[in-house]
N, C-alpha and C positions, 0 to 999 in steps of 0.2 A: 394160341401161341403167345408166349410171354414177350415182354418188351426186351429187345437186345440192348445190352449196356456196353458202351465203348468208353472206357474211363481213362483219362490221362493220369499222370502222377498227381494224387490228391491226398492231402492230410485227412485221415479218416475222421478226426473230430472237428473238421473245419466246416461243419454245418450246424445250424442252431436248432433244428428240429421244431420250428414253430408252425408247421403245417403249410410251408410254401408250396406253390404249384410246381409240378415237375415239367419236363420239357415237352410233354404232350398236352399241357394246359389243364390237366385234371387236378382238382383239389385233393390234396393228400391228407391223410389222417396219421398224426405222429403219436409217439408214446406220451408226449406232453399233453396233447389233445385228450388222451385217454385218462389224464389225471396223475401221471407219474412224471415228476421233475427230477431227472437223473442228475442234473447239475447241482440242484439244491442238496440232494443226497450226498454227492461227492464232497461238498463243502462241510456237511455235517460230519462225515467220516474224518476229514482233516481236523475238525475241532475235537472229535473224540480222541484222535491220536495224541493231541497235545495234552489232554487230561489224563489218559490212562498211563502215560509214561511216568507219572508221579507214583504209580503203584509198583513199578518194575523193580526187581532185584537183579543182581548180576547173572542169575540163571535164565532170564528171559533172553532168548536168542533173536527172535523176531515176534512182533506182536501184531496189532491191527494194521491191515493194509495188504498183507500177503494172502496167498490162497489158504494157508493155515498158519497157526501160531506154533512156535517152537520153544520148548522149555528144556534146559540142560539138566539131565538126571545124573551126570557124572559118568565116569568110565567110558566116555565117548558115545554115550547114548542120549538121544533126544526124544522127548514126547512131542508129537504133532497133534494138534487138536483143531477142530472146526465145528461150527454150528450154523444151522440154516433152517429154512422153512420151505414151503411149497408155493407160497404166494396165492394169487387169486385163481390159480388152476383148481383150488379147492372148490370154488363156486361152480365151476363147470362139472366137477365130479358130483357135486350135490344135485345139480339140475338133471344130470343124466342118471343119477342113482347108482353110480359105479364107484365103489369105495375100496375095492380090493387091490387097486394098483397105485393109489395115491401115496401109500406107505413106501412103495419102491422109490417113487420120486423123492421122498423125504430122505431116505438113506443115500440115494445117489447124489443128491445135492451136497451132502456132507462128505461122503467118502471120496468123491471125485475131486474135491478140494484138497483133502488130506494127502492123497496119493501124489499130488503135484510136488510134494517135498521129497518124494522117494520113500515115504513111510509105508509100512504094512499096517492096515487098520486092525486094531485089537478088539475094541468093544464100542458099543453104541447105547445111548439112552434116548428115550423119546418123551415128549410132553404133548398130551392131548387135552384140549380144553373145549368145552361146549356149554350150552345153556343147561342141558340135562343129559344124562347118560342114556344113549340109545344102544342097547346091547348088541343088536345085530350089526348096526353100522360100525360100532367100535371094534367088534370082533373082526370085521372085514378089514378095517384099517390096520389093526395089529397083525393080521395075517400078511398083509402087504409089507409091513415093516420087517417081519420075520423073513419073508421071501428075500427082501433086499439084503438083509444081514447074511443069509446063506450064500447069496451070490457074491458077497464081499468077503466071505470066509472069516467072519468075525462074530463075536457074541453080542446078543442083545441082553445086557445085564441089569437093566432097570429102567424106570421111567416114572411119570407122574400123570395122573388123570384128575382133571379139575372140572367141577360143575359150577358155572358162574351165570345163573339166570340174571338178566338185566345187563350184563356185559355182552353176551351173545344172544342173538335172536333164536327162537326155536328152530331147530333143524340145522343151524350153522355150527361149525367147529373150526378149530385152528390146530395146526401141528408145528412142532419144532423138534429138531434133532441135534444130538451132540455126539461127535465121533472122536475117538482118541486112537492114535497109532504110534508106532515106534520106528525110529530110523537111526542108524549109526552115522556118526559125523562124516565118515568118508563116503557114505552113500547119498548124502544130501544132493538134491537136484536144484538147478537154477543158479542164480548168482554168477560167480566167476566161471562156472562150468560152461555156460552158454557163451559162445564166442563168434566173432565175425567169420563167415565162411560156412557156418552150420546151415543145413537145410531144414526147412519147416515142413512137416508132414501132418496133414489133417486127417483125423479118423472120423468116419461117418457118425452122425447122430441118428436117433430114431425119430426125429421130428423136431418140434420146438423145445423139447425137454421141459423145463419148468420156468421159463422166462418169457416176458413179453405178453403175458396173458391178459393184462388189463387192456391192452390194445386189441389182442385177438378177440376177446369177448365182445368188444365194441363192434367188431367187423362181422360177427356171426349173424346169420339170418335164420329165421324160423325153419326154413327148409333144411338147414344143416343138421337139425335134430331128428329128422326123419330117418328111420332105421338105416344104419351103415353110412350116415352122412358125415360131413366134415367135422362135426362136433365130436363124434366118437373117435375120429382119426387123430385129432389134436390132443386127445386125452392119453395117447400112447405114452407109457411111462419113460422116464429118463433112463438112458443106458448107463449101466455101471461098468466102469473100465478097469476095475481092480485086476481081473484075470489077465487082460491083454497087457497091462503095464508090467505085471510080473513076468510075462513071456518076453517083453522087450528088455527088461532088466537082465534076464537070463541070457538072452541072445546077444545083446549089445554091450553089456557091462558098462565100463567107463565111457563108452561112446554115446550113451543116452545122457544128454546134457540138461535138458529141461522139459517141463510139461506145463501146459496151460489148459485149464478147464474153461471152456467157452460157455460162460454163464451170463449173468446180467451184464449189460453193455456190450454184448456180442464180441466182435473181433478185437475190441480194445483190451481184452484180457490177455492177448498174446504178449505185449511188452512187460507184463508183470513177472515174466521169467527173469528179466534183468533190464530195468528201466533205463540203464545207461547206454544201451545199444539201440540200433534201428532195425526195424522189421519190415521187409518188403513182401507184399502179397502179390503174386503173379497170377493166381487163379483161385477160384472157389468152385465148388460143384455147381453145374448148371442144372436147368430144369429137369433134364432127363436122368439126373443122378440123385435127386432129392425126393422125399415123399411128395405125392401129388398135392396134398393139402397145403404144403408150404408155398409152392408156386401160386396157388389160387389166392392165398391170403396176401402174398406180396403184391399181386395185381390189385386186390381190393384196397390195400392201404394207399396206393398211388404214390408211395415214397420212392425217392431216388435210391440208387445203390448204396451210397455212403450212409444215408440215414438208416437203411435196412441193416447194414453191417454194424451200426451203432446200437441196434435194438435186438436183433435175433442172432442165433448161432449160424445161420446160413447153411445148415446141413452138416456142420462140423461140431462135434461134441468135445473133442480133445485135440490139442496140437502138440507135437513133440519137436524138439530141436536135437539134431544129431549130426555128426560128421561122417556117418556111414549110412546114407539114405538108401542105397541099394539093398544093403543087408536088412535095414529096418523094414523096407517094403516087402522083402521076402518073408521076414518073420511075421508081419501082419497078414500076409496072404495065407501063410501056414495056419495062423490062428483064426482064419475065416473072417478077417476084418476088411471092410471096404475102406480104402484110404487113397490119398492123393498127395503128391509133392506140390505144395501150394506156394512156396516162396523160399526166402532165405534171410539170414541174419547179416547185418552190415555194421560197420563202425558207427558209433554214436555221432550224431550231428550237432549236439549241443542245442537242440531245439525241442519244442513241445508242440505237437505230438511226435511220438517216435514210431509211428506206423503209417505206411503209405500203401495205396493200392495202385497197381500197374497191370491192368488186366482187361480182357474181353471175355464176357460170359453171357449166357442167355438165361434170364429168369422169367 
């Protein structure tokens, strides 16, 4: 049985993640312990933002910092673009010798960002780099990318394959993806459309998706690699939400106000819909509602709930903001999606952070 968490009103980023002991006295293992310094990365992004603005023209609507960048094409049309990789989940795929799903992860990490603008994905490009080309592995990877593009109803129009011995060790490879979509100005999501009084609805993830794997791999045991063990379970590919978002757009229209892809930094992605507002989380899925492997690794980490929410998606892959929650839940049920009303949007408090947890759950 997992540890029951009873949390007061807490600022979600109010924990420093240095591996402190939890309230049961067990030493925890944080993302920073696993070699990933999220705070340092955030500072780097802030520096990047100050540099890239020098390159902007008046056609750049939004650049670094949002889920996707927007470029004004005129006639009320914007291009939405995003790029991403799969991270150290690649190493797990390599150890298990399973390469036909990691390409789905690559597509998902890009398109799930782009659709947060309200855009329809149009085309995708990939980049595959390795020490030397392994035809069978590469074919499996590209098959996965093709699968992801079919799920996203978009074209895979090009890419690049690079062989770089000396840069990569034999058997290792890396992936990057690039997605471009289109959205009309009046259909843009987020920003001023998200408003106090909106409900927040979380859509179920298929597991950890493609974030937190530096920590997950540190927590793996040799027994997890025995047939059907937890290692194969956490390799489950990232869910692609293109189809369900289209269904929500059709059913809710202007009442679909915002979308947040729950990716790196976990629930802290929710305020990216409109950082001037405050977001209250009343519940997240409990242990009975998430894949079994997630609860197991939460236990192994020894982390408290706030730090877990700063690191993992907590069983939520996408969060929507809407003023018609009942209709949204009905549309999601019709689409076969598992979802929960998890909280609401409030007036901004002029403080940082802009997300608080007020909930009881069992993990």
